[in-house]
N, C-alpha and C positions, 0 to 999 in steps of 0.2 A: 505493499499500499502504499501509496506515493503522501506525505505528509506536508512537503512544503509547494510551493508554488508553482506553477508551470513555468519554466523562464525562457520554450522555446519560440521561435519568432511563429507571430498568430498565422495561420495561413487556413480560417473557414472562413467563408463569408456569410452574413445572411441577408436578403435582399427581401425587403419588406415594401409592396406597394401599396400610398398612401391612401386610407376612405379609396379602395380601391372600387365598389359597385357603383359610387357618388360620383366618384373622379373617371369615368369610364364614360357614363351617363355625361358629363358636361366636356367632357372630349368630340361626344357625339352630336350634343348640341350646345352650337357655342349660348345660345341663348342665356342655359345656363347656368357658366362662366360667371363666378364671384359673387355665387346666390347661393343660398340654403337648401339641400335640396337632402329627401331621406328617402332611401329604397326600403322597400316595405315589400312581401310574398303577395299582400291580398291590398287589395282596394278598400279599406272601409278605417271608419274610425276605431277599430277595439286592433286593429291591426300591431301586431311588433313592427320596430324598424331596424330594419338589418346591418344598414349603415348610414352613419350621415357626411355632409361635409363636411370638411374644418369652416365654414362659417358657418353652416349651423354649431358645431360645438359650441361656437364661442357664442350663442345663445344658452349653451346648457345642456344639448339635446343629446343623448345616449343611446349603444350598441342599444336593444332590450325594451327601450322604455313604450310606450304604447305611444302613437301617434296621436290621440284626445291628449295629453299632455304636454308630447311634444308641439303640437299645435299655439298651445299657452304658453309656450315659451318663447317659442317664435314664432307670431304669428302672417309672417310671410317666407312661411317651411313649405315646400313642393314637397306632394305627394306622388314618388313616382312606382308602378311596379318592377318587380325583377326583372330584365331581360339576360336569362345566362347565356344566349349563343353571343352576348358581346363580351361574357364577361372572359368564356374561352377564351378567344380570338385573343384577349389581351393575355391569357395567361399563357399560353402558346410562341406568343410573340414574344414574351419575357422565360420563356422556358430556350427558346431559338438562338436569343442571346446569350443569354447563361448558356447554352452549349460551345461556344464560343471559347470558352476561357478554360474548359476542362472536363472531360467522359463523364470525371465521378458529378453531378449533378441530380439535385434530392428536388422535386418540390411537396415541400411540406404542406401547403395548401392550395387551393384560384391563387392567392394573390400573396404568396410564401413563399421563396426556394432558399436553398443553402448548395451556395459551388465552396468543394473541397480544396485546396488549390495543392495540397500535400498528393495531392493524385497525379496532379497537371504534367501536363510536358515541362522540361528540366526549363525553356528559356520561358515561360509564364507564370513557374513556379519561383522565378530570382525578381520576377518583375513585382513594383511596389504595389504591393493591395493598396492603399490610399490614390494610388493613380488610379488602377485599376476600378476602382468604384464615383473613383469622379467618370472615367471614361462611361461605364455603364450608366450611372445619371443622363447623361450628354446621347449615350447610343435609344434609352426611351423618350427622352427628348422627340431626336431628329426620327425614329425609323414604327413608333406608336403613335403618341402625339404630344403637340406642348405644353395639355393641361397635366400631363403623368410627372408624377413626380415620386420618388420611394425615400424609404429609409433605406441605410446600410450599418449597418454592423460589421465588424471584424476580431478574431479573436481568436484563442488558442484551442478551443471548445466550438460545439451546436451553441452550449447554453451560454458562454459568455456573448457571443457572436448577436444569439436572437437578443441578448439582453441589453448588448450594445446597438442594434438594429430601433429598440425601443425608445431610445433616449434623445433626444434634437427631434424632437417631433415638431413639423414633417421636415420634410428634403432634406434629415439628416448622412452626417458622414460620423460615423465615431468609432475608437479601436478602442479593445481594451486588451494591456497586455500587461506581466506582473507588474510594473511599474506602475502603472496607475490606476492598477485594481482597489484599492482602498482609498482611492480619494472617488471612483468610480461608485462606488455603492455606498461611500457617505452623501450621494446625493437622491440618492431611492428609500421608497421603506418597502418593507414583505414581499409588501403585493403585488411587486416592482417587479418581482422576480417570476419569473416564469415554472408553475408548477405549485406557487405559493398563495391556495386562497383562503378564505375567512376559516376553515375550520383549523386550516393548517395552521395558518398564524397563531391560534388561540392554543394548541402545543407548542407551540417553539416559543410562546409569550412564558406560560405552564414551566419550564426550567428558564428562563431571566432573559431569553431572545428576542431583544424585539424591532434591531433591525437587519440590514445585511453584514454590517459591519461584526456586528454580534453575533451571527448567522454563522462568516470567515469565524472567529473567532475561536465558537465551540470543538472543543475537541469530539475524535471519529468518537470513541466510547454513549458519549452522554445524544449522540444525534443517534449511533446504532441500538444502544440500548434505551434506554427513556426518551426519545422522542418516535422515531419509528419502528421502538422493537423489528429490524429487522434488516436486511444487508444494505437495505434503501437508506437507513443514513449512512453510511461507508461509502456508497458510489454520492450524498449529498454532501460530502466532507473532503470527496476530491471533485467533483462534477466544479462547488465552488471555488477551486485554488488552480482551477484551466486545466484539467486531464481531464480524458475525454472516457464520456463512460456511456454514449449516448447513440456512439454509431451502429447501430442493430436494428435490422427492419422486424418487423413483428408479422406472423403469417394471418390472411385473414379467414374469423373461428367466424359472425354471423353478416348477411346483409340484411335490409330492413328496409322500410319507408311508412314514414306515417304520415298523417294529415287533419288538419281541423277542420269538421266538417261548416257546412257554407250556412247552412242554414239553422234554425230553431225544432226540433223536435221532428227531422225526416223521416219519413215513413222507412221501416226494415229495409223494403226492396229497392229504393233510393242510395241505403246506408253500402249497402252489397255492391251497388253499382259501383262507389268508388272503392270497394274491398279488392272489388275484382283490380279494376284498373292497377290500385297499390300490387296484387302480387302481380300482374304483370311485368310490373316495373320490375320487382325484387328479382323475379325469374332473369331477365335477361341478367342484372349487376353479378346472380348468379353463376350464370352462363359464356359471360364476358370474363369471368375469370380463368375460363376451363374447368369449372367449380362443378360438385354434384353436391344434393344436403340429405340427411337424412332425417332433420324436425324442420316445425314448423311451430308458431309463436303467433298469438295473435292477443292486443291488447284494444282498451276502446276508457275512456272513462264520461259516467255517467253523470246525469243532470241531477242526479236521488244518490246513487251507489256509488263514487266514487271511483276508483280504479279497478277496473276490470284485467284479469289476463287467466289465457289457456294455450295450451299447447297439447304437442304427440310427436312423437320419436314411432318411423317410420320400418321397419327391421328391413326394408331395403333402401336405395341409395334414390333418388328422382331430380328432377334438373327442369321439366315445364312446367309451362303459365298453368296451362288447367294442373297439372298434379297438384302443383302448390294451393292455384286456387278451394280446390273440391274440399283440401285436407281443412282448410283454413274458417272455406261458408260452414262443414260441420261445428268445427270449435264456435262457430261467433252461434250457432246456435242458443250457447247459454249467458249466452253478452246479455245486459241491459237491454231492456224495450227500448228508451230511450240514451244517446249519444251525442258524445259533442267532441271525440278523439277519435279516432280508429287506427290501429296499424298494426301490419304483419313484417316478421323478418322469418329468414331462415337462420339453419343454425347446426351445429356440427359439418362442415362443413370440409370437401375434402376434393381433390384432381380428381379427375371423371380421367380415370388409366383402366380403367373395366368397363370400354363401352358394352360389350353385351351384360353384363349385369346393371349395370344404369337402364338400360333397355328394359329388361327382365320387370326390373323396381318401375320401375313409371308405369303401371299399368294404365291410366288417362293418356298416354299420348304416346302410341310406340315406335311411329316414326321418326328416326333422328333426324335424318335427311329433312324433315317435312321441319321443323322445329329452327335448323338449322340456315333453311331457307328462307326461315320469313325473320330471322334476326339480324341474316345477311344483309335483304334488302331494306330494312330497316335504319341500318348502319348508314346501306346509299344513299337513298332518297329520305331520311328523316323517322325522328323515332317516328312510330307509333302507323308507317303508314299503312302496316298490315296490323289491325288485332281483333277483340273480340267483337262482335256487335255491340256486346249486351252491354262496353265500356264504348260506344258510341255518343254517348249524351255526355260522358265527364271530361274530355277535353277541355273543356272550358272553366272548369274546376278545380279538377288533379293537375294541375300544373307542374312541372319542371321545377327541381326545386335541388337551389344552388348545391352543391356540395363543399361547404366549410371544411369538413376536416381529413378529407381524403380527396385523392384526388385518383385513386382506383383507375373511375371509370370516364378517364378523362381522354 
């Protein structure tokens, strides 16, 4: 275990597009520039804001705030419904630019990416990364749009690079090294650190840790035995000192989708149509990763009964939309009569390495070629060009959702 600060040259760069979705809309529509903009997934006064422009943030508008509350703070707030196609285009443009500097690029979300220069070609690895950061900012301006801005952080590990990218917003360029680590931590609160939310802050406070500098000064046994009570404490001890502990990928274990119903006390037939739509999206997610599933889980939130869920494990794997929906519909028979939110997910995912077994287990959709042909058409001509007739009326309601935490399906 390394107890000293990591003194190696910082070679990890974290790039974070500023207020990405709102800025993309301002780039697309000149009349929106320098005006307060809020992006929502549905145009109602009770909808939740998913991104706000910096002009809106200046009035106190925040992520997760209800639009009705936000417009009270900022009367001139412009509400726009999200347009995932635009954001995906910018995502691919950012990834293209980043890939010019290293083959080891990882998009952490639709608006954040990491470049690992430690494995880049020697001529690129030896460049001044602050100069590279300024170059990337200029390319974003010239090749994507003049309204586009980003924060760039540079550090010896992924954690410090992301921490640096969160400073000096908007349009900042910050580097954290062993030489200025304590100075940078002195500017931050505990919840400014990725992975530290209110609950974890209380646990840290309980052992006398109130600031990032306190966190850095804590010894490894305190973090491992008293705070985290696991190896996570040791990892935090190393992470704070600039050592890399987060360079790893996690396998896909579940694929799901949820939806807040657009009306009050909708009939069960209407709710089932929306559930069917969700099953089609989940089925595509599973197949796009070359996976099959063994289990289906559904959940709902009722107006009176609260949260409800049910699940079913199949003896054999399945992958088709119809197989998922038939299981989900059977489970949903136990759901409360009137619900306001529904969701479905597939779990116990594994690679589809035995086609015959998958085909045999998929009793409701035996023709693998038919499923593959439908997916190919939808990929080429647009999602849901071919879909079940039962969900024909749902397209205007269950719209594509922006994948904040994962880029697997981009």
